[in-house]
C-alpha positions in Angstrom: -17.1 -1.4 23.6 -18.8 -3.6 21.0 -15.9 -6.0 20.5 -14.6 -7.4 17.2 -17.2 -9.8 15.7 -16.3 -13.4 16.5 -16.8 -14.2 12.8 -14.3 -11.6 11.7 -12.5 -12.7 8.5 -9.4 -10.6 7.5 -8.4 -13.0 4.8 -9.3 -10.4 2.1 -6.7 -8.0 3.6 -3.8 -10.3 2.8 -1.5 -8.6 0.3 -2.8 -5.1 0.8 -0.1 -2.6 1.5 -0.2 0.1 4.2 -0.1 3.4 2.2 -0.7 6.2 4.7 -0.7 6.8 8.4 -2.5 10.0 9.7 -2.1 11.3 13.2 -4.8 13.5 14.8 -5.1 14.7 18.4 -7.2 11.7 19.5 -6.9 9.2 16.7 -4.5 7.4 14.4 -5.7 6.4 10.9 -4.2 3.6 8.9 -5.0 3.6 5.2 -4.4 0.5 3.1 -4.7 -0.4 -0.5 -8.2 -1.4 -1.7 -10.3 1.1 0.3 -9.4 -0.3 3.7 -9.0 2.1 6.6 -8.6 1.5 10.4 -9.2 4.4 12.7 -7.9 3.9 16.3 -9.4 6.0 19.1 -8.2 4.2 22.1 -5.1 1.9 22.4 -2.8 0.1 20.0 0.6 -1.6 20.1 3.4 -1.9 17.5 5.5 -5.1 17.7 8.8 -5.3 15.8 10.2 -8.4 14.3 12.2 -10.4 16.9 10.4 -8.9 19.9 9.4 -11.8 22.1 6.8 -10.0 24.1 3.8 -7.9 22.9 4.5 -4.2 23.9 2.2 -2.5 26.3 -0.6 -0.7 24.5 -0.3 3.1 24.0 -3.0 5.7 23.7 -3.5 7.5 20.5 -2.2 10.8 22.0 1.4 10.2 21.1 4.1 12.8 20.6 6.3 10.6 18.4 6.2 7.1 16.8 8.1 4.6 14.8 4.9 3.5 13.0 6.2 4.9 9.7 8.3 1.7 9.6 5.1 0.0 8.5 4.5 2.1 5.4 4.7 0.0 2.2 4.4 -3.3 4.1 1.9 -5.8 2.9 -0.6 -7.6 5.3 0.1 -11.3 5.7 -2.7 -12.0 8.3 -5.5 -10.2 10.1 -7.1 -12.0 13.0 -9.2 -11.7 16.1 -7.1 -12.4 19.2 -10.1 -12.2 21.5 -11.3 -9.5 23.9 -11.8 -7.2 20.9 -8.2 -7.2 19.9 -7.4 -7.0 16.1 -3.9 -8.2 15.2 -2.5 -7.4 11.8 0.7 -9.1 10.7 2.9 -7.6 8.0 5.4 -9.1 5.5 8.4 -7.7 7.4 7.4 -9.4 10.7 5.8 -6.4 12.3 2.5 -6.8 14.2 0.0 -4.0 14.8 -2.7 -4.6 17.4 -5.8 -2.5 18.0 -7.4 -3.0 21.4 -10.9 -2.7 22.9 -10.3 -1.6 26.5 -13.1 -1.8 29.0 -14.3 1.8 28.6 -17.7 3.0 27.3 -16.2 4.5 24.2 -15.5 3.3 20.7 -12.0 1.8 20.4 -11.5 1.6 16.7 -13.4 1.5 13.3 -12.7 -0.7 10.3 -13.9 0.7 7.0 -13.5 -2.0 4.4 -14.8 -1.0 0.9 -17.7 0.9 2.3 -18.6 -1.6 5.1 -18.1 -0.2 8.6 -17.3 -2.2 11.7 -17.4 -0.3 15.0 -15.5 -1.8 18.0 
């Protein structure tokens, strides 16, 4: 919808651990150390270490998930991959991507220490 700002800087996220993942009917919330939360309303993907290809995005209405493998992992990088895609790399080699599909709805929110970014 709004896209991730081109000047997005996720360097302050490095070292923050993912503490909590919450599933709701139409959203998934990722809670990190240091008052950082990402709420996904549309699509995301979860890439495991060693996977050569980025998995197809899934919608937030999921019946089961292996996302819990990310719990306790520290962020090593957070970057804008273009087209509104936020990619978060973790210490274990996992990569979580939040997408901004071409629909007239909000894709995800980033709440970082009280500052809200709507994509």
